[in-house]
N, C-alpha and C positions, 0 to 999 in steps of 0.2 A: 456369460450371463444369459444371452439370448437362447442358447442351447438348453440351459436349465429350465427356463420358462416354457419352452416348446415341449421338453420332456415331461414337465409337470402337467401341461394341458393334455398331452397324449395319454398319460396315465389316468388322469381324471376322466377323460372320455371313455377309456377302456373300463374303468370302474363303473361308470354310469350305464354302459351297455350291459355289463354282467349283472348289475343290480336290477335292470329291467327284466331279466329272465328268471329272477327268483320269485316264486309265488309267495306273496305276503299274506299273513293272517289266515292261511288255510290249514285247518287241523281236522282231517277227516275222522269221524267217529260214528258209532252206532249206539243209540240209547236203548236200553232194555230195562223195563220197570214194571212192577205189579200195579194194576189199577186198584184203587181203594186198599192200599197195603195195610191199613189199620183194621180191616175187616177180614183178613186172611184167617182161615180156620186154624186153630191150634189144638183144641181138644175135640175129638170126634167120637161119635158113637157108631157101633156096628150097624150096618144096613141103612144108614142115613146118607142122603146125597148132599154133597158139598160142591161148591163151585168157586172159581177164582178166574181172573183173566190177567194177561200181561200184554204189554205193548212194545213193539219194536219200531223205532224211529230212525230212518236212514238219513244220516248227515255225512255221508261218504263222498259227496260231490260226483257220484256216478251211480248207474243202475247196479244193484247188488242182489245176488241170490242168497237167501237166508234159509238155513235148515235148522229146525229146532227139535230137541228131544226133551221129554219130561220123564225123569227117572226118580226112583226111591233108593235111599241109602240108609243103612242102620247107623247107630251112634259110633261105630268103629270105622265108618266110611266104606263099608262093603256094599256093593250094588245088590239090591233085593228084587226090584221089579221095574218094568218100563210101563209108564202110564199113557204116553202119547208121543207122536212125532209128526212132523210136517215140513213143508217147504213153500216158499213164496218169493216173489221178486218185487223189489221196491225201487222206484226212481228216487233221486235225491229229494229230500225233505218230505217224503211220503211216510205214512205210518200204517201199521196194521195192528188190530187188537185180536188176540187169540183167546177164546174162552175155553175153559177146561172144566169138566165135571168128573168127580170121582166118588166111589162108593165102595166101602170095604165090607165084605161079608165074612171076613176072617180076622182073628185078633192080630193086632200089630203092636210092637213096642214103639218107643220113641223113634220117629222116622223123619228124615230130611227129604223134602220134595225139591228137586233141583231142575230148573229150566236152563238148558244150555242152548245158546244160539250161535251158530257158526256162519261165517261170511265167505262168499265166493265172489271175488272182485274181478273175475276174468271176463265179464260180459262186455265191458267197455273201458277205455282209458280216458279219464277226464283231461281237459286242456292243460290244467296246471301241472300235470305229471309229464307233459311234453316239454316243459321248461326245465330248469335246473332242479330236478327232484331226485332224491335218493330215499329209499325205503328206510323207515325207522325200525331198527332191530327189536325194539320193545313194543311194537305195534301189535295189539292183540287180534287174532283172527277168530276168536270166540269170546263170548260174554256169557256168564252164568249168574243167575239169581236163585235164591232158595228161601224156604221157610220150613219150620218144624211143626210136626203134628204128633199127637199121642192119643191113645185111646182113653176114654173117660173111665 
């Protein structure tokens, strides 16, 4: 009986030590969203200037390098043009707002404007990843948002 109690205490101690190395409640992510999404242009006129902005908020628990591209696609999903691209580095819980302006001097059909933000997590390793951490195979390394425009 004494051996069973000792074995139980040893197993409980091992369980508690392992539990202490598991990072609790940490779910790294990056937020990407349009500012004033209700005011995004949807119907445009030629030679008029339109603008919009999007924000990237780093909640990855580490410094992260972000690269963004803004591209145009037709209704069939074919790439038609590139509008902008850029790169920046954010620390945990920092945000950056990116403003974009466009003007079309040529006719367009219904077009999807896609903002794609890719992450580079190689700048540093956060403390929680030094514990019992394994990568999530479903973790996205890029985030995209979009809106549609068409000529009036």
